[in-house]
C-alpha positions, 0 to 999 in steps of 0.5 A: 214172150208170145201168148203160149209162152206167157201161159206156160210161164204163169203155169210154171210160176204157180208150180214154183210157188206151190212146190216151194211155199214152205220156204217162200212163206217162212223166209223171203231170202229162201226164195233165192237160197232154197227155192230157186236152186231146186226148181226144175231146170226146164221150168221157165222160172229157172230159165228166166231167173237162175242166171241172175243169181250168184252165191247160191247152191247149185243142184245136180241130180242123178236119176231124177229131174224133179220127177221129170218136172211132174211133181208140182207140190208136196203139201205137209201138215198132217202128223199121220197117214193121209187116207183120202184126198178129194178135189173141190168142183172147181179144182181150187181146193183139195181136201185130205183126211188123216189118221191124225183126226183132221181134215185139211183144206189146201189151196191148190194154187199156193200149196197153203192151207186155206183154213184151219184144220177141221178137227174130228174129235172122234178119231181117224178120218178115213174118207173125205169128199167135196159136194159137186155144187157147193163148198161142203166137205164130208168126212167119215172114219173111226167115230162111226159118224159122218161130219159135214163141213163148210169149207169156206168157214171151217164150221159144221154145216149139219149135225153129225149123221149118226146110224152106223155101228162101225167105222165109216170107210168111205163117203161120197156125194151124189153128182147133183150134190143132193145126197150123201152116201156112206159105207161102213164096217157094219156091212151097210151102205146108207143114204142121207139128205145133204140138205137136212141130214135125214137118213133116207135108205139103208142098203144091206147085203154085203157079208163083210166090211165095205171099203169104198163106194161111188155114185155112177155119173148119172147119179142113179146107182151106187157101187160098193166094194167089200172085204166079202170079195164082191162089188154090188150095185144099188138103186138109189131110189129103192135101196135094192141091189141091181143084178147079182154081186160082181164077184170075180175078184178072188179076194177083198175089194179095196177100191173102185171107180166109175169111168166118166161116161158111166159105161165102165166100173173098175175095181181093185183087189187086195191080194190078187193085185188085179183091177177088173173092169165091167161093162155096166150095160151087160154087167159082163167083165171086160177082157182087159184085166190089169195086173197091178203087181201090188194091192190096189189101194186106190184108183181113178179115171181121168175126166176124159176116160182115156186113162185109169191110174192105180196105186202101186205101193209108193208109185202111181201107174197109168193104164189104158182102161179098155185093153188093160195095157200099161201106158208108156213112160215112168210111173209117178214116184216120190212118196216115201211110203205107201200111197193110200188115195189118188184122184184127178183134178176136175180138169184132168191137168193134175193128180193128187195123192195121199200117203202113209208118209204123212204128205199130200202130193200134186202131180202134173198129169199131162206133161209128156214123159218123153225125155224123163230121166231114167231112175238109177238102179236101186231097191224099190222098197226098204233096205233091211240089211247091209253086208260088206266084203272083207276087201271092202270092195263090194256091198250086199243089200237085202230088201223088202222088195224080195231081192238081194243086190250087189254094189261096187263100194267105190262107185255105187254101181250095181255089180251084178244083176239082182239075185231073185228067188225069195218069196218074201222080204229079205231080212238079212244078208251075210258074206262068207269070209272068203267073199265067195258066197252070199247068204240071205234070210227071208220071210219065206221061212228059208235061207239061200246061198248065192255064188258071188261070181255067177250070181246063181243060187247054190242048191236048194233053199235051206229049210228047217225053220217054221217061221220067218228067218230074221238073221244070218251070220257066217262063222269066221272060218266060213264053215258054219252059217247061223240063223234066227227065226220067229219060230224061237230057234237059232239054227246052224248049217254046214255051209259045205253040205248045206245041211243042218249042223250036227248040233242045235237047234238052240231054243230061245225064249222069244223070236230070235232077231239077231245072231253073231259069232265071236271073232275067234269063232268059239262062241255063238250069240243070239238075241231075242224079242224078250230081251235075252242074250244067249251064248253057246260054245260053237260046234256044241250044244253047250251053253257058255253061260246062263242067258243074260237078261240084257233088256226088258224088251226086244233086242234087234241087234247084237255084235261082238267087239273085235277082241271078243271080250265085249258084246253090244246089244240094242233094241226097243229101249232106245239104248245100246248096252255093252256087256263083259262076255266072261263076267256077264255084267253090263259095263255101260249103256249109251243113251241118245236115240229117241226111237228103237235101235235097229242095228249096231256095229263095232269099228274094225279096231274096236275104237268106235261103236255105231248105232242105227235107229228108227229116229232116222239117225246114226250115232257114233260112240266112243266104244269105252262109253265115254262120249258121243262123237257124232250124230249123222242125219240124212236118211228120211226114214228108219235106219235098219242096218249099219256096218263098218267096212273092214278097212274102217274107212266107211260106215254103210247104212240101209233104211226104209227110205229105200236107200243105202248111204256110205259115210266117210269116217274121217269126214265124220271125225273132222265134221265139227272143225269144218262147220265154221268154214265149209257151208256143205259141212255145216249142212251135213251137221244140221238137223232136218226138221218136220217141215223140211228145213235143215236147221243149225244148232241154234235153230237157224234156218239153213236150207229148205229141201223139197220133200221128194229129195229128203233122204237123197241129198248127198252132203258131207260126211256122206260120200255116196248114196245108192238109190233110184236118184241122188242130189248133190249140192255144190257151192260156187264162188262163195255162198250168200247166207245170213245178212249177206243174202241180198248180194245173191241178186245181180241185176241185168247188165 
């Protein structure tokens, strides 16, 4: 190799080790079995070694290629939200602070923890920072004190810095490392000596909590961002405010950053979704206002000042700081939950992010986005509801991204353009029996009807509820549309006239989360958050029977059996209960989930019940309550909605991981018999543990999966994934597993 190639190989090798350290450090065989198949195809590591291996998995990606090779590593270890990330001065270490009450120090070259976690015994860690010329790390959080740690030893370097009377939201070192600053819910900014821990100054002037602080590059100013809708500048020598508050942000200010030259100050707001930039010489706002489209929880300037990056929910976006224009190329996407903190490495080559998904990720900040694979059409937020046409040919989904989408059930391709019009989360979708209409229920207090053929809205929204609308269901004859809301009512609408029906609304004791018509259309049922199930004679105001106390807590889903004799309910108590409709008696309960049950459905022939849970799994049950048939894992977050196709051939699920999964029922039923001889079936029946390993029944390590692929691996009995990307595994010429793993290596001939 020539010198540039050697340099690139070393960089690719470092990325390979860092991105796959969980597999490599745990088991040598998985360097070949797990790590090598998933390395980016353009990596020199893949090009040099993949051809020398046989009997390992082949990986085909759709809509992604390891995020264009830009995701370097995913660091796992925290048990809760990662609120803050910070690089050491030389970039070799990365600190992260979490709601799990720890500060973790990571080796950025290997992805491993450099020392044991630093334990904060006084609650959540909201902010961390490295000293500029030392291995000191500071943290602040729920405990109202600033901790000072030695990152080399893991010991405290100073006594806790006490003085604040509220949570500490942000901490920072001065550029020369001599001062520590902290900002708090008590509306003050405080300045401390980094050498002695003595408090030097208190800066008071904000009228609400302070969310973030930053030192100017020359160390003469501190900027503070507050929920009082303003940014203030403070003189570090006197503690006095410099100029008037910068207050053009309209609402709470959650993030700020100085550009490296010190000429500009950027601040991002919560509800207006804007980033504003001020010229610090004139304190006049620059022209380039950035419309981020989402709350700006964190922002960071590149070390050369040419880029400003912002969080956009689960993505990281790049902007030209002076013009406010979005820079070309796809955003950095891969976190499965909101990003709380981002920061550039000191050399500008990497970008680190911390997220609600409990992970820290390191990204390549300089690779060209040219040629990056465009993501597949998909929802950009949680899939909250699923419905299937009566001919089983199309799927409708509703999402927290406020859209309704229609998918070809055979190919997974989007049939029509997104149906847009709701101003909040779409909690429920339903398809009319004749497949001509789609109904959607939303957090914007209304329902909408859509024409399936034209994708157009039909008339004005259906208004009447005084709160968010959580559920919608058509009657079997398509005449009525029922809905439930947090206004504690169930309402019925005449579909033809789009007016309220001449009966109802029906009062519930609590928020109504689920409604369903019986198969013959004679009964209307509703379940509420206090655990009651209500039954009314459809088309009248008469109760069919007294409400059933089906649970001591919320009921999220109810459904009738195909013969109408039984009704199943699921909710906060982690169980599915089945009731006799006429007698009003519980017949049995199905136990197995260890989190809330969000959705349940009967198979068309009534033989099976399927339940979807916040434990990320599905469970298929014998509908007589005699046994559990299968547990299906594959989603990487809560499963919110489940439905059988009317032909009974598939189960469809939607989840908080933004994906829709299609499960082949026949493959589910035969999964156990295939496990012995089919490696993919064995993986399909495995459990994904918290460290990213697919493990067998005896806990054996089968395959390690990169964090950014969780929820997107298509394995039997999952026959299709509808998502921004999917990953398909295949086995060519057998698989070298277990004691035979060394046979995967074939030497050069």
